[in-house]
FIVEXTOR-336114 format. One record per residue: residue number from 1; x, y, z of N, C-alpha, C in turn. Coordinates in steps of 0.05 Angstrom, whole numbers. Layout:
<rs>
R  num    n.px    n.py    n.pz   ca.px   ca.py   ca.pz    c.px    c.py    c.pz
R  NUM       X       Y       Z       X       Y       Z       X       Y       Z
...
</rs>
This chain:
<rs>
R  num    n.px    n.py    n.pz   ca.px   ca.py   ca.pz    c.px    c.py    c.pz
R    1     642    -339    1980     668    -324    1978     663    -294    1984
R    2     685    -280    1987     682    -253    1992     682    -234    1968
R    3     673    -211    1971     670    -194    1947     701    -187    1935
R    4     721    -192    1951     749    -187    1941     757    -204    1919
R    5     745    -227    1916     752    -248    1896     742    -241    1869
R    6     721    -226    1870     710    -217    1842     724    -190    1831
R    7     738    -179    1847     755    -153    1836     776    -163    1820
R    8     784    -151    1800     806    -158    1784     831    -147    1796
R    9     855    -156    1793     878    -150    1807     883    -121    1796
R   10     899    -104    1813     901     -78    1806     917     -68    1782
R   11     933     -90    1773     949     -82    1749     934     -88    1723
R   12     913    -101    1727     895    -109    1697     870     -91    1700
R   13     869     -72    1716     842     -51    1715     849     -33    1692
R   14     828     -27    1673     832      -6    1653     842      20    1664
R   15     833      28    1686     840      56    1698     872      54    1708
R   16     879      31    1716     907      32    1724     925      30    1698
R   17     918      12    1680     932      13    1654     939      41    1642
R   18     910      52    1640     915      78    1629     933      97    1644
R   19     929      95    1672     947     113    1689     976     108    1683
R   20     984      81    1683    1015      76    1679    1022      85    1651
R   21    1004      81    1630    1014      92    1601    1023     120    1607
R   22    1005     137    1621    1009     167    1627    1036     169    1640
R   23    1040     158    1659    1063     158    1674    1086     154    1663
R   24    1090     130    1648    1110     123    1633    1117     141    1608
R   25    1096     151    1599    1098     172    1577    1112     196    1585
R   26    1101     202    1611    1113     230    1621    1145     221    1628
R   27    1151     201    1639    1179     197    1645    1197     194    1618
R   28    1186     185    1599    1199     188    1573    1202     214    1563
R   29    1181     228    1561    1181     260    1555    1201     274    1572
R   30    1200     269    1600    1219     279    1614    1248     274    1610
R   31    1255     250    1603    1282     243    1598    1290     255    1571
R   32    1272     254    1550    1281     271    1525    1284     300    1528
R   33    1266     313    1542    1270     339    1548    1294     348    1565
R   34    1301     329    1584    1326     333    1601    1351     334    1580
R   35    1352     324    1557    1373     324    1542    1379     355    1530
R   36    1356     372    1530    1361     399    1524    1378     416    1544
R   37    1378     405    1570    1393     419    1589    1416     406    1601
R   38    1421     380    1592    1445     365    1598    1461     363    1573
R   39    1487     367    1573    1504     364    1553    1511     335    1546
R   40    1504     323    1526    1506     297    1516    1533     296    1502
R   41    1553     274    1514    1578     270    1498    1572     248    1477
R   42    1569     259    1452    1562     242    1431    1591     230    1415
R   43    1590     206    1411    1615     197    1400    1608     199    1368
R   44    1584     196    1359    1579     201    1331    1559     224    1328
R   45    1553     233    1306    1535     255    1303    1509     251    1310
R   46    1501     226    1305    1472     215    1302    1464     214    1335
R   47    1480     207    1347    1476     201    1377    1472     225    1395
R   48    1474     250    1381    1473     274    1393    1445     288    1387
R   49    1429     275    1372    1406     287    1365    1386     285    1390
R   50    1366     303    1390    1348     303    1410    1329     278    1408
R   51    1327     264    1429    1311     238    1430    1324     213    1415
R   52    1347     214    1409    1360     194    1393    1356     168    1412
R   53    1365     169    1434    1360     143    1450    1336     132    1457
R   54    1315     151    1457    1287     139    1462    1280     126    1437
R   55    1285     139    1411    1282     125    1385    1296      99    1383
R   56    1319     100    1390    1334      76    1390    1325      52    1405
R   57    1317      61    1429    1305      37    1448    1278      29    1439
R   58    1263      45    1425    1238      39    1416    1243      19    1389
R   59    1262      27    1369    1268       8    1346    1280     -15    1355
R   60    1296     -15    1377    1308     -40    1386    1285     -59    1398
R   61    1266     -49    1411    1245     -66    1422    1227     -75    1397
R   62    1222     -60    1381    1208     -70    1356    1221     -92    1342
R   63    1248     -87    1340    1263    -110    1326    1262    -134    1345
R   64    1266    -136    1369    1265    -157    1386    1237    -172    1380
R   65    1214    -156    1382    1188    -168    1377    1191    -183    1349
R   66    1197    -169    1330    1195    -183    1302    1214    -207    1300
R   67    1242    -208    1311    1252    -231    1310    1241    -252    1329
R   68    1231    -246    1349    1215    -267    1367    1192    -278    1350
R   69    1177    -263    1335    1156    -274    1319    1166    -290    1295
R   70    1189    -284    1284    1200    -300    1261    1210    -326    1273
R   71    1224    -323    1297    1232    -351    1311    1209    -364    1316
R   72    1187    -357    1326    1167    -372    1333    1155    -387    1309
R   73    1158    -375    1285    1146    -387    1263    1166    -409    1254
R   74    1190    -403    1255    1211    -425    1249    1212    -447    1269
R   75    1211    -443    1295    1211    -463    1316    1185    -479    1324
R   76    1162    -465    1313    1135    -478    1317    1135    -505    1315
R   77    1120    -523    1330    1116    -548    1328    1085    -555    1330
R   78    1074    -575    1322    1047    -581    1322    1039    -587    1350
R   79    1015    -581    1356    1003    -586    1387    1011    -614    1394
R   80    1008    -633    1379    1011    -661    1388    1040    -674    1383
R   81    1059    -654    1386    1088    -663    1377    1098    -682    1397
R   82    1094    -681    1420    1105    -698    1439    1088    -725    1440
R   83    1060    -722    1427    1043    -747    1432    1049    -767    1411
R   84    1064    -759    1390    1067    -780    1367    1085    -803    1375
R   85    1074    -825    1369    1089    -849    1374    1113    -853    1357
R   86    1139    -864    1367    1158    -867    1346    1151    -892    1331
R   87    1161    -895    1307    1157    -915    1288    1181    -934    1293
R   88    1175    -957    1301    1194    -983    1304    1185   -1002    1286
R   89    1209   -1010    1273    1207   -1031    1254    1206   -1059    1266
R   90    1190   -1077    1258    1189   -1106    1267    1210   -1121    1259
R   91    1221   -1116    1236    1245   -1130    1226    1272   -1126    1242
R   92    1284   -1145    1253    1307   -1144    1269    1333   -1132    1254
R   93    1333   -1135    1226    1355   -1126    1211    1355   -1093    1209
R   94    1334   -1083    1215    1334   -1052    1215    1339   -1040    1240
R   95    1347   -1056    1260    1352   -1045    1289    1383   -1037    1286
R   96    1389   -1012    1302    1415   -1007    1304    1429   -1014    1330
R   97    1413   -1031    1345    1422   -1040    1371    1435   -1067    1367
R   98    1465   -1063    1376    1481   -1089    1372    1478   -1105    1397
R   99    1467   -1095    1417    1462   -1113    1440    1438   -1129    1439
R  100    1422   -1127    1417    1398   -1141    1413    1376   -1136    1436
R  101    1375   -1115    1450    1353   -1106    1466    1328   -1103    1454
R  102    1305   -1108    1466    1281   -1103    1454    1273   -1076    1448
R  103    1269   -1065    1428    1265   -1040    1420    1236   -1032    1408
R  104    1219   -1051    1416    1192   -1046    1406    1177   -1028    1427
R  105    1153   -1020    1421    1136   -1002    1440    1134   -1012    1465
R  106    1131   -1042    1467    1123   -1053    1493    1150   -1058    1508
R  107    1175   -1059    1498    1199   -1063    1513    1213   -1037    1513
R  108    1206   -1017    1505    1222    -992    1504    1225    -984    1531
R  109    1250    -978    1535    1261    -969    1561    1270    -989    1582
R  110    1261   -1014    1579    1268   -1034    1597    1290   -1054    1585
R  111    1308   -1061    1602    1330   -1076    1595    1327   -1103    1610
R  112    1340   -1123    1598    1337   -1152    1612    1359   -1147    1638
R  113    1378   -1130    1637    1400   -1130    1656    1388   -1111    1680
R  114    1366   -1098    1679    1358   -1079    1703    1349   -1098    1722
R  115    1359   -1088    1749    1352   -1101    1775    1325   -1091    1782
R  116    1317   -1068    1777    1294   -1052    1787    1270   -1064    1775
</rs>
């Protein structure tokens, strides 16, 4: 293989990541400092504060991450969730199938009326 395959992608290099952090930090600082020179039409007193929207965006992002983590805890399933076989009773009186089709594991999904 060529030497290019051994190089990491430019977005995962530590120097690029560090450079992007500095660039995005400069953009954030620039937008906060621009609020000094641009008149903000605040609807409430709090949204007229210097850096309010940067703080609001950061806290919103933190809240989304926390909610996603909590949802992950609530919705998490075991690794073998889809590999568990359903329990099928051998007793015909336990079946909810009025047509009398075979609901055992061997006959699951196959019907006597299927032509295929």
